[in-house]
N, C-alpha and C positions, 0 to 999 in steps of 0.2 A: 344117650343123646346123639351119638354119632349115627346110629342106625336111623333115628328119627330124621336127622338132617338130610341123610341120603335119600330117604323116602320122599321128603318134601321136595328135594331137588329133582328127583326123577319124575314126580308128578307134574311139577312146573314145566319141565322140558317136554314132557309128552303133550302138554297143551300147546306150547309154543311151536313145536315142530310138526304138529299134525297137519295133514293136507287140507286144502280148502274144499269145503263141501260143494261150493258153487263154481268150481273151475270150468272154464270153457276153452277147450284146446283148439288152436287155430287150424290144426290139420283136419278137424272134424267139421269145419265151416267154410262156406264160400263167402268171402268177404266182398260184399257189394259196395262200390264206392260212388256210383252215380245211379239215380233212380229217375225214371220218367213215367208220368201218368197221362193217359189219354182216355177219351170217351169214344166207344165204338158206336156204330150206326144203330145197334140195338140197345144202346145206353148201358152197356157193361163197362167195367174198368179194364183198360189195357195197361198192364204193368210191364215196363221195359227196364232192364237193369244192365249195368256194365260192371264187369269184375276182371281183375288182372289174372292172366295165366302165364306161367313160365314154360317156355319151350326149351327143349334140350339143347345144350351147346352154348357157346359164347360167340358173340359177333366179333368181327375182325378188329373193330376199334376197342374191344375190351369191355363193352357195355353188355350187361345181362340182356338176353333176348326175351324181353318181357313185353307183352301186348295185352290188349283188352278184348274181351269176348262179350257180345251183346245178344241177349235173348229176351223173349217176351212171353207173357202168359195173360189169359183173360179170366175174369171172375165177376160175380155179381157185386162184390165189394172188394176193397183193397185187400183185406185179410184173406178172402176167398181166392183172389188172384195169387197171393203169396203161397197159399197151400198148393195151388197148381204149379207154382214155380219150383217148390221143393221136389216135385216129381220129375223135373227135367234137369235140375242142377245136381251134380255128383254128390256134394256135401249139403249140409243144412244151410238154408237161406239165412244170411245174417247181414242186415243193413245198419247195424249200430255204428259203423265207422263211415257212413256215407258222407261225402263232402258237398254234394250238390243234388238238389231235387228240382226237376223240371216239370212244368205243367203245360200240356197242350192248350192252345187258346180256347178251343171249344169246351174242354172240361172246365177250365178256369172260369168261363162265363157262367157255368152252372153252379160254381162254388167250390172252393178248395178246402174248406174246413172239414166236410165229411170225409174227404180223402186223407186228411192229416189226423183224423180222430184216433185211429189205431196207433199212430206214432206217439200222440200225447198220452195214451194209456199204457204205453210200454216203458218199463223202467230203463230199458236199454235203447230207447228211441234216439235217432240222430238229431238231437235238438240243436246242435251247432251247424248243421248242414245249411248252406246257402240256398235260397229259393228264387227261382226265376220263371218267367213265362216265355213260351216259345211261339213264334209266329207259325202256326201250322201244328204239326204233330211232334211231341217230345220224342217219339220213337225215331223219327227221321233225323232229329238232332243227334241222338245217341249213336246212330249208324253213320254219322259223318266221319270220314277218314281224314285225319290231319297228319301229313307226312312228317312234320317237325315235332310232333308230340307222340310219345310212346303210349301213354294211357289217356283215354278219352276223359276220364275223371280229372286228371291233371290239367287237361286243356281247358275244360269249363271252369274249374276253380281259378286258374290263372286269368282266364278271360274276364271273369267277374271281378277279380281282385284288381286287375289293371284298369278296368273301367271305373271303379270307385276311386282309385288313386288319381286317375286323370280328371276327376270332377264330372264324370259323365252320368253316373248313377249313384244310388245309395243302396248298398246291399243289406238285406235282412236275413236272419236265420230263422229256423223253425220255431225256436223258443220266443224270439222277439216279436213275431207277428201275431202270436196267440192273444195277448192282452189287447192289442190294437183291434183285432177282428171282433173280439167280444165286447169292446167298449162302445159306449154311445157318444157320438159327436166327434169321431176321428176315424179316418180310413187309412189303410196301408197302401204303399206303392212298392212295386217290385221291378227289378231289371227286366227289360223286354229284349229278347234275343231274336233276331231276324235270320231267316234261312233264304239262300239264293242259289240259283243254278250256276252262277259265276264262281269259278274256282278261287279267285283272289278274295272274294267277299262271301264265301259260302256260308259262314257263320259269323255274325257280328252283333254287338250290342247296339241297339237302335234307339234307346231311350228308356222311359219308365212306363210300366203298366199301371193304370189307375184302377182302383177298386171301390166298390160300394159294399160295405160289410165284407163278405168273403168272395164276392163275385167280380170278375174282371169286366169292366165297363168301357174302357177306352185307353188311349195311350198318348204319351207326349214324345215329341221328337227330341233330338239331342240338345238343341238350343233351349227349348222349353223345359227340358229336364234340368239343365243348368240353372234356369230361372227359378224353378221350384226349390232347388237346393238353397238358393239365396233367400227365397221367401220363408223357408223353413229355418233360416239362420244356421245352415249346415255348411260351413266352409271347409273345403279340402285344399290341400297345398297347391293343386294345379287347376282349380276351378277357373275356367276361362270362357269368354263369349266373343263371338265375332259379330259385330254390330254394323249395320248400314247407317252411316252418319252423313254421307255426302251423295245423296241420290242424284244430284245434278251432274256429277262428274261423268265424263265420257269413258274414261278408262275404268274398267270394272274394279281393278285392284285398289284404285284410289277411293272407292266408295266406302270401304270398310276399315274399321279399326278393331284390333284384337286386344282385349283387356283381360288382365288377370286379377282376380279378387284377392286382396290381402287382408281386409278386415271388414266384418259385417256387424252393424249395430241395428237391431230391429225392434220396433214397438208396434204392437197390435192393440187397437182400441175398438171395443164393441159398443155401439150406441143402440139403445132399445126404446127411444122416445116414442110414446103412443103405440107401444108394442110392435113398432116397425124396426126390424133389425138391420143395422148397417155396420159395415166393417171398414176400418181405415188402417192401412199398413204403411208405416213410415220406416224407410231403410236408409241408413247412412253407410256409404261404401267408400273404402279406400282402395284405389285401383292402381295397377301398373300398366303402362302401355307396352304391349309386347310387339305390336306391329302397326304402323300407320304410314302408308306410302304417300299420303296426300300432303303432309306438312312436316316440317322439321321440328316444330314446337320449340323454337328457340327463345320465345318470349313468354312472360307470364300471361299476357293478354291472350295469346293463341291457346295456351293451356286451358284458360277459363272458358273460352269459346267452345273448345272441344268438350269440356266437362258438361256444358249445357246440352250439347248434341247427344252425348252419351246418356244423360238423364232422360232425354226425350225418347231415345231408342229403347232404353230399359223399361220405361213406362209402357211403351207399345208392346214390347215382348211380354211384360207382366200381364197386360190385358188379354193378350192372346192365350197365355198359359192358363189364367184363371177362367176364361171362357170355356176352354176345353175341360177343365176340372169340373166346372158347374154343369156342363152338358153331360158329363159322365157321372154326375152326382157323387163326386169323390172329394170328401173333405179331408184332404191330406194335411192341411194346415191346422186341423183341430179347432176350428172356429166354434164348432158345436160344443166342445168341452168348455170353452170360455163362457159361452152363453149359459151352459148348465151350471157352472161354478159361480159366476158373478151376477147372473140375471135369472135365477132359478124360477121365480114366479112366471116369467115369460116362457122359459123352457117347458114348463109343465102344460102350457096352453097350446103349444105348437107340435106339429109333426115335422121333425127336423129333415127327414128325407124329402118332404114336399117343400119346406121353407128354404133350404140351403140353395137350390139351383136359382132362386129368384132374388136372393139378397144382394144389394149393391156392395161391391168390394172396391175400394179406392186405394190406389198405391201412390206413394210419393217417394222419389229417390233424390238423395243429396249425394253428389259424387265429388270426391277429392282425389285428384291424380297426384300420387306421391312419388312416382318414378316414371320417366318417359325416355330412358336411354342413357348410356354413358357418354355419348357424343353430343346429342342435342337435348 
């Protein structure tokens, strides 16, 4: 019995302690943390990657002397470009840990899904990587030199994260955009990054990129992006808007009020009488006044007057935002999904891509100012 027990124990331990057959050693791979895709003049794929490199020695402040290296390769397809990349990178190309994927505007206009196809088919694809659109070339963005940031991947990851926390944009990762792109009746929006020759504002988030299916078709500015987040019932802790409520004032700073959104309650109603689709969006907002130089708001009457002015300004901003979305044929609110789900006979009769830009969309805002300062 003792010999049998020893044999069983030895067999069990040999199974538990055996090496992993699918091991991937870090020393054998070049760990790509940021990827950019562009379309060349001859319609090939330009793949640009950023990966960390360690230089010998330690800086005087005790921080590791680590920096980013950026290289590019071309190919007929994404996978073909990656094969060419393996020929110029010392170790094997590995983008499984990529944090950010950038698309040049021209490539995005032709469609991002074919570019992401190989990622979705790869078991180790970077599904958590954030996706953004670049004004111009993704290659130019990745070659940007940020003095305060060691790694370019870290810079873009923090840039997108801070923009989302500040209520400027809504970030999406590779996995999240796939079902939206493939669905009928809803379109994705992605952060839009601008490039400038000015050093102080060389790279910055300028709003949201609008899509129809997988194609980039237009964009929203910062104010309009904030409005879209409200229309989507997507509140962040710092979602704020600067609204012109006193156009008659001579002093420019007294024309505006800065409001911070505290609570959103949204209702969308789709009407299909006589096969004519109409959408009504009703939004109740609870707001804080963050800045208002024109008035002290010392009385309830003054607060109510300001509430009405804010409602009017919000309706005007919503109209501008929805007009841009319909011009870009981008149904980021998923109105088509509601038509398909609740008015399916009508949905079957129409071509949503042709119908959406023409449907009337009415917005109504009810504003309650719940905080306007600790002094007044």
